[in-house]
N, C-alpha and C positions, 0 to 999 in steps of 0.2 A: 337459790334466789339471787345470790350475787352474780352468778353466771348469766342469768336471764337479764338482769339489769345492765350488765356489761355489753351483751349483744344488742340490746335495745339502744344503748348509748352509741355503739358503733354504727348502727343503722341510721340513727338520727344524724350523726356526723356525715354519713355518706349522702343522705338526702340534702343536708345543708350545703355540702360541697358541690353537689350537682346544681342546686339552685344558684349557687355563687358563680359557677361556670356559665350558666345560661345568662345570668345577669351581666357578666363580662361581655358576652356576645352582643346582647342588646345595647349595652353601654357603648361599645365600639361602633355599632351601626348608627346609633343616635348621634355620636360625635361627627361621623362622616356625612350624615344627611342634613346637617344644619344648613338652612338656606343662606344665612349670612355667616361668614367666617367659620367654615367647617374646620375642626381640629384634626387634621389627618395624622399628625405625629402621634398624638395621644391615642387616636383610634387604632393606629397600627400597633402601638405597644400593647394596648389592651387586648386586641384580638390575638396577638401572639401569646399572651398569657393564657388565654382560653384554649388555644390550640396545643399548648404544652401540657394541658391537663386532660380531663375526661372528654373534652370537646374535640379531641383529635380524631374521633370517628363520627363526628356530627356534621351532617350535610349543611345545616344552616351556618355553622361556624365557618366552614370553608367558603360557603357562598358569600357570607358577609366579608370575609377577608378579600375575596375577589372583587366584591362590589366597592369596597373602600378604594382599591386601586383603580377601579373603573371610574369612580367619581373624581378621583384626583386627576386622572387623565383628561376627563371631560372638562374640568375646570381650567386646567392649564392650556388645553387645546383651544378652548373658547377665547381665552385671553390672546393667544397667538393669532387666531383668526381676525380679531379686532385690532391687531397691531400693538397690543399691550405686551409688557414684559412677561415672558413665560419661560419656565424651566423645561426646555425641549428634551434634554437627555433624561430628566426626571420623569416627564410624562410618558416617554416611550418605554422607559424601564418599568413604569407602573403597568403598562400594557402587558409586558412579559410576565411580571409578577402575577397580575390578575389572571392571565391565561392559566398559569400553573395552579393557582388556587381553585379556579373554576373547574379544572379537570378533576381535581380531588373531590370537589363538591358533587359533580355528576356521578362519580364512582359510588358515593354513599347514597345519593339521591335516587339512584336507579336500582337499589337493592330491594328485593321482595320484602314486604311487611310480614307481620305475624300470620297473616292469612295467605301468604304466598303470592300476593299481588304487588305489582310495581306501580306505584302512584307518585311520580316525582312532583316535587313542589317548586323546584327552582330551575328545572331544565329549560323551560320556554324562555325565561328571562336570560339565561346564559346563552341560548341560541341567538336571541335577539342582540345581545351585546357583541357576540362574536361576529355576527353579520355586520353590525354597525362599525366594528373596529377594523374592517378590511382595509380601509384607506389609511388608518393609523399605522398598521404594520408595514404597508408599502412605503408610506412617507417616512416612517421611522428608519427603515433600511436605507433610504436615500440620504437621510440626515447623517447617519453614522458613516456611510460610505463616502459621501462627498464632503461633508463639513468637518467631521471628526477623524476621518481616515481610520476609524475603528472597524476593520473589516470583519472581525469576529462577531461584533454586535450586529453589524449589517446582515451577516449571514443568519444570525439567530432570529432577527426580526423577519426576514423574508422566508426563512425556513418554517417559522411558526405560522405565517400566513398560509403556506402550503399545507402544513399539518392540519390546520383547522378544517380545510376542505375535505381532508381524508378521514376525519373523525366519523365513526359510524352514526353518531347521533346528529350529525350535520347533513346526512345523506339526502333527506327529503325537505331540507329547508329551502324555501323559495327565494328568488332574487339574489342568489349567490353571484359573486363576480364572474364576468365572462371568461370563457376558456382562454381567450387571447391574452387576458391580463395574467392568468396563471402561467402561460407559456413565457411571457416576458419576465416574470418574477423568478421562474425556474432558471432562466438564463442569468439573471442578476445574482442569484444565489451562487451559481457556479463561479461568476466573476469574483464574488467576495471570497470564496474558498481559494481561488487561484491567487488572489492578493494576500491571503494568509500563508501562502507557500505550503499549503496542506494538500498534497497530491491525492491522498485517499479520499478526503472530503470533497475535493474538486472533481475527482473521477465519479464519485457517487452522484454529485449534483449534475454533472455533464451527461451521464447516462440517463438520468431522469429527464433532462431537457432535450435529449436526442429524440428527434421525431415529432416534436411538438409544433414545428412550423416556424419558430422564431429564431432568426440569426443562425440557421442550421449550418451554413458553411463555416462559420466561426466555431460553433460547438464541435463540429468534427475536427477542425484544426487543433483546438485546445486539447481535445481528447487524444488525438494522434501524438501531440507533443508529450503528453504524459506517458503514453505507451512507448514512445521512442526513448524517453529518459529511463524507463524501466527495462528497456530492451525486451519488451513483451511482444515478440513477433507473432505469437499465436493469435493475439487480438489485433495487432497492428495491421497485418497484411489484409485480412478481411475488411477492416475498416477503411483502409486505403482504396481497395477495390470498390467498396460501396460508395465512398466519397467521390471517386472518379466517375462512377456511373451517374450520380446525382448532380454533380456540379461541374463535371469536365467540359461541358458545352456552354457554361456561363461566360459572359463577357465581363472581364475585370479590367480596371484601369491601373496603369503603372506609370512610373516616372523614370526616365533614363538618367544616367549620370550627368548629362548635359542639361538636365532640367526639363526636357521636352516630355509631354504627356503622350501616352499611347494606350490603346485598348487591345487586349488579347484574350484568348480563352484561358480559363482557369487550369493551370498546370501543376498546382501544388501537390496534388495526389499522385499524378502520373510520374513526376520527377522523383518523388520519394520511392515509388515502386521500382523505378529504374535503378535508383541508388541501391536498393536492397538486392536487386538482381546482380548488380555489379559486385557488391560485397560478397555475394555467393559465387562470384566468377562465372555467372551464367549470362554471357554477353548476348547470346542469341535471344534469350527472353527479353533482355534489356532493349535491344534494338527492335524486336517485334512490338513491344509495348510502345516504344517511342514512335514507330512508324504509324501506329494507330492514332496516336495523339496528333502527329503532323498532318494526317489525313483530315482531321477535324479543324486544324488550325495551320494551314500551309504557309501563312505569311508571318509566322512567329520566328523572329531571328534567333531567339534564345534556344528554341528547339533544334534548329538546324546546327547551331553551335554545339549543343550537347551531342547530337548524332555524330558530328565531326570528331569529337573527343572519343566517343565509343569506337569509331572506325580506326582512329589513330592508335588506340590501345590494342587493336587487333592487327596492327601493322599494315592496314589498308590505307597507305599514304595518299594514293590518288583519290580514293573515295572521301577521305578526311578533308583534303584540300577543296574538293568540289562542294562539300557541305559548308565549310568555313566561308567559301566564296558566296554561296547562296545566302548565308547569314548576313554577310556584308552588303550584298545586293539589296537586302531588305532594310538594313540599318547600317549605313556606312560609318557611323560613329560608335559602333558597338566595340568597346575597348577589349572585352574578353575575346571576341572573334578575331580582332586585329592582332592581339597578342598570340593567339593560337596559330593564326596563319603565319606570322613571323617566326614562331617556333618551328613550324614544319620545315621552312627553308633553312633556318639556322641549324637545326639538327642534321639536315642533309649536308650542309657545309662541313660540319664537324666530322660526320661519318666519312665524307669524301676525303677530307684532309688526313684522317687517320689511315684510311685505305692507301692513299698515295705515299704516306710516310713509311708504311711497311713495305711497299713495292719498290720505291725509288730511293736509292742511297746517295745519288749524285745531287748536290745542292742546287746546281744550275738547272738540272732537269726537273727537280722537285718544284722549284720556284716557277718554272715555266708552266708546269702542269697545274700548279695551284692557281696561277693567274687565269687559266682558261676553264678550270673545272670547279674550283672552290670559291674564289672571290665573286663570281657571278651569283652564286647562291646567297652569299652574305648581302650582296646588293639587292637581291630580291626580298630578303627578310627586312632590310633597313627601313623602307617607308612604312611598313606595317607597325614596326616597333616604335618608330618616331611618332606616328599618329596616336598609337595607344598611349604612349608616354605623355603626349600633349593633352589627351583626354583625362588620364588618370596618372597624375604626376607623382603620386605617392607609392605606386606599385614598384617594389624593389626589383622584381623579376625583369621588368622592361629596362630598367637602368643597367642592370648587370649584363643583359644581352647587348644593349647599345654600346656599352664600354668595350666588350669583346669585338663587336663589329667594327667600331671606329679604329680599334687597335689593328685589326687584320687589314683594314683598308688604308692604313697609314694616314688617317684623318686626325692629325695632331690637334687641330683647333677644337673640333667637337669632342675629342677624347678628353681634353683638359676641362671643357665645360661640364661634361657629364660626371667627371671625377669630382669636380667642385660640388655638384649637386649631391653626390654620394658621400661627401664629407672627407674625401681623400686629400 
């Protein structure tokens, strides 16, 4: 008899505790639904008590938890829309919290009942709220990204916006945001990850954004930057080739060192491919790639300058000089090409001087040969270096070359001036 009474007492306590749990859920919901002065703080504390007990597997409890956050967001957002004081960070955090609670609610709400049938009670309301919250998640991301510089939160807001679209129970919901908006948010999510300095997260976001049609040139460039930092040539080279095919014929604007604007074909991808070929000592592939690019963009001074450097590396001095000259014909103020042209003649002067010093031991004969064979080459190099220095006064290479030229030409005045610039 005592055992039966004890069991009955335990059963009564269990039923009482269950009713208490349900009462907490109803109490929390009532506090949040008040038309005037809803008590969100108490409602949140109350629902957490319920979720910590037997209501942890109750769809209604999780739905109420999400709905409390939903109502808080709607209240603060309404105040913001009317120009009243609003807790923006708080309302956007409520969206994130509500999303997590609603996901738990759906998990329990879509379980089969005792008859094996699925009859959700809260799913339609959750779908409606998720659809209505689309703008909140996008604007929340902008708030954290621009106003608070909290890139992790911005990423979370935008990534949640995308996750909602991909939820199975949202598949047939009508009036979902346009694909173009998702493409934009996928790109923004990648930007947030890049600003977090999280390459793995950024790579995942960029791969998701790749091919969606929004800012694709930048998406490829950011992804290439990550592969370059990781030295992942297995993924880098195919992506460079793909980027070159997609964007290599695009017109892009640039600014020269002198401030003038110019338009040229996109060469970001081709130049990196060329650099990879150079790193592998495959100059034939590098030049072949470059020739294809020049064919599409023959008036690009930068490309002719690069070809000149490649030919110079292969000891084709005549071809290199012709390319540097072509570059300067297209852009007479291109400092790099000016410096490269100057270097060609400067190096020839140094080589000739060394050759003569090995052959001629008589000082008088050496000086005479130097006057006719070496100094003319220094004089050829001089105007190129002087103009390059005038355009880019901070480039040390130009100053070092000018100092040597002035010294060899016995130009004491200019030698002193360049040494003063160099801090001697």
